[in-house]
Backbone bond lengths (Angstrom), bond angles and torsions (degrees), N, CA, C in turn:
res aa  C-N    CA-C-N  psi(-1)  N-CA   C-N-CA  omega(-1)  CA-C   N-CA-C  phi
1 X - - - 1.403 - - 1.513 112.53 -
2 X 1.331 118.24 123.55 1.460 122.49 -179.31 1.500 110.05 -98.92
3 X 1.287 118.16 116.49 1.456 124.63 172.14 1.466 113.29 -106.06
4 X 1.346 114.17 126.08 1.416 119.59 -178.05 1.515 110.32 -115.00
5 X 1.273 120.73 136.87 1.435 121.28 176.93 1.480 113.22 -109.73
6 X 1.245 120.68 127.90 1.419 122.74 -177.04 1.506 110.67 -88.10
7 X 1.347 114.56 139.60 1.546 116.29 176.79 1.552 105.06 -77.83
8 X 1.360 109.63 177.33 1.454 118.85 173.65 1.426 115.28 -67.84
9 X 1.377 117.26 -33.31 1.373 122.07 -175.32 1.526 107.02 -77.84
10 X 1.278 118.00 -32.43 1.466 118.43 179.29 1.645 111.41 -71.32
11 X 1.284 112.83 -27.22 1.450 114.62 179.72 1.482 104.42 -80.19
12 X 1.280 129.67 -28.70 1.431 127.85 178.10 1.430 113.48 -76.87
13 X 1.312 120.36 -16.50 1.489 121.42 -179.78 1.480 118.72 -57.88
14 X 1.368 119.39 -40.72 1.471 118.00 171.95 1.464 118.00 -57.97
15 X 1.471 111.44 -42.19 1.400 119.24 178.84 1.591 111.72 -61.93
16 X 1.371 110.80 -44.91 1.403 115.78 178.49 1.502 117.92 -62.60
17 X 1.386 112.22 -35.37 1.446 121.39 177.14 1.505 109.22 -64.04
18 X 1.365 114.22 -40.73 1.494 121.94 -174.62 1.546 104.60 -71.15
19 X 1.237 119.75 -37.84 1.469 120.91 179.78 1.523 108.95 -65.07
20 X 1.337 117.17 -41.28 1.454 119.00 179.90 1.459 111.64 -67.00
21 X 1.381 117.75 -39.43 1.417 122.59 178.11 1.573 108.88 -60.30
22 X 1.317 114.28 -46.49 1.485 118.31 175.22 1.539 114.77 -55.37
23 X 1.274 115.14 -48.17 1.490 122.82 177.82 1.482 110.30 -56.30
24 X 1.425 113.55 -46.17 1.463 118.63 -179.03 1.478 113.44 -61.27
25 X 1.490 112.54 -43.12 1.416 111.23 177.66 1.525 115.59 -67.72
26 X 1.256 119.19 -34.36 1.489 126.87 171.70 1.611 109.23 -52.39
27 X 1.430 112.06 -53.42 1.449 117.82 179.08 1.537 109.81 -58.39
28 X 1.262 116.94 -44.93 1.507 117.65 -176.85 1.447 113.86 -67.25
29 X 1.424 119.23 -33.65 1.392 119.41 170.09 1.509 115.59 -70.49
30 X 1.278 118.57 -31.82 1.429 124.44 -179.74 1.561 103.56 -69.20
31 X 1.310 117.09 -44.28 1.401 119.37 -177.88 1.499 111.82 -64.53
32 X 1.333 122.50 -36.08 1.412 123.54 173.31 1.566 112.73 -68.81
33 X 1.255 117.98 -37.28 1.312 124.37 177.62 1.586 111.83 -60.14
34 X 1.314 112.10 -51.44 1.517 122.40 -179.24 1.585 106.99 -61.41
35 X 1.308 116.59 -42.82 1.346 122.40 -179.31 1.547 113.39 -61.91
36 X 1.322 113.23 -43.84 1.504 118.55 175.80 1.353 110.57 -63.93
37 X 1.353 120.30 -46.64 1.490 125.53 -179.90 1.548 106.90 -57.85
38 X 1.352 118.54 -46.98 1.390 119.54 -172.26 1.576 106.66 -67.21
39 X 1.264 121.42 -35.01 1.450 120.12 178.34 1.512 110.87 -66.93
40 X 1.301 116.74 -39.43 1.460 124.31 178.02 1.574 110.49 -62.73
41 X 1.273 116.68 -42.18 1.455 122.63 177.98 1.563 108.53 -65.88
42 X 1.380 123.19 -42.01 1.346 125.01 179.93 1.521 110.41 -61.64
43 X 1.229 114.10 -43.57 1.636 119.28 176.94 1.493 107.35 -61.56
44 X 1.192 115.21 -45.51 1.586 118.50 -174.59 1.616 105.96 -69.15
45 X 1.281 117.98 -38.97 1.453 118.90 178.29 1.537 107.00 -63.34
46 X 1.323 122.50 -48.04 1.444 123.32 -175.57 1.631 107.40 -60.81
47 X 1.243 112.03 -43.59 1.542 111.96 177.97 1.542 111.18 -67.14
48 X 1.280 122.16 -31.09 1.457 123.60 176.68 1.626 108.45 -68.17
49 X 1.239 115.03 -39.15 1.363 118.89 -175.76 1.547 109.18 -68.12
50 X 1.395 114.17 -41.24 1.479 119.37 177.22 1.544 111.17 -66.44
51 X 1.295 119.71 -37.87 1.367 124.57 171.82 1.410 114.91 -57.73
52 X 1.391 118.67 -52.66 1.390 126.01 176.78 1.582 114.17 -54.98
53 X 1.215 116.95 -42.34 1.417 122.18 175.03 1.496 113.12 -57.31
54 X 1.423 114.06 -47.10 1.450 120.07 177.80 1.561 114.26 -58.18
55 X 1.334 105.31 -42.83 1.561 114.40 -178.90 1.542 110.41 -66.09
56 X 1.361 118.32 -41.05 1.391 120.02 175.81 1.471 113.67 -64.22
57 X 1.293 117.05 -37.18 1.493 121.86 176.91 1.471 109.78 -61.57
58 X 1.456 112.92 -53.46 1.603 119.19 175.57 1.485 110.82 -49.73
59 X 1.308 115.12 -48.86 1.581 119.58 -179.82 1.434 114.36 -60.46
60 X 1.329 118.88 -39.51 1.456 121.15 177.22 1.584 109.40 -65.61
61 X 1.334 110.33 -45.37 1.507 112.32 -176.75 1.481 108.80 -60.66
62 X 1.434 119.20 -47.12 1.406 122.91 178.73 1.447 112.28 -56.13
63 X 1.353 121.76 -44.79 1.372 125.75 -178.54 1.513 110.55 -60.39
64 X 1.356 113.09 -42.61 1.509 116.77 177.09 1.417 115.20 -57.20
65 X 1.402 116.13 -46.21 1.347 127.24 -179.91 1.564 113.33 -61.85
66 X 1.285 111.27 -48.40 1.532 115.38 178.86 1.615 109.80 -63.55
67 X 1.281 116.62 -38.33 1.441 117.51 178.08 1.460 114.75 -68.70
68 X 1.358 113.61 -31.84 1.518 119.03 172.12 1.559 114.42 -66.56
69 X 1.338 113.67 -35.68 1.492 119.74 177.99 1.432 107.35 -68.72
70 X 1.417 117.77 -47.01 1.515 120.33 -176.10 1.551 105.98 -60.62
71 X 1.248 125.66 -42.30 1.414 130.14 179.12 1.500 110.78 -58.23
72 X 1.367 115.18 -49.20 1.456 121.15 178.02 1.520 110.25 -57.31
73 X 1.296 115.04 -48.93 1.480 123.47 -178.57 1.536 109.36 -56.32
74 X 1.335 115.89 -45.93 1.445 121.00 -176.00 1.518 106.97 -65.25
75 X 1.299 113.78 -42.57 1.514 116.02 -176.42 1.498 111.77 -66.84
76 X 1.316 116.64 -37.70 1.465 122.39 171.81 1.455 115.55 -60.53
77 X 1.413 112.18 -39.94 1.476 117.59 176.58 1.461 111.12 -62.90
78 X 1.290 119.62 -41.62 1.338 124.85 -175.64 1.551 113.11 -73.81
79 X 1.292 111.15 -29.09 1.576 121.04 179.13 1.459 112.71 -76.09
80 X 1.338 119.78 -20.89 1.490 112.58 -173.67 1.528 109.00 -92.31
């Protein structure tokens, strides 16, 4: 009959392994969360870049119109 005795560290191994598995699961979940957040932020950034471009275009158009109105007003002022 073979009798083996387990040391204290051998008894702790399954617990340590379970703790490592739990930590790994947490890291994997955290990775997926960060990846999802990163993708969302990229999409939001692209939308903001497009919105900025539209606003710059509108600003340029408004500036051109205001400058044209000022020129017309000045020419009307000199014409009277």
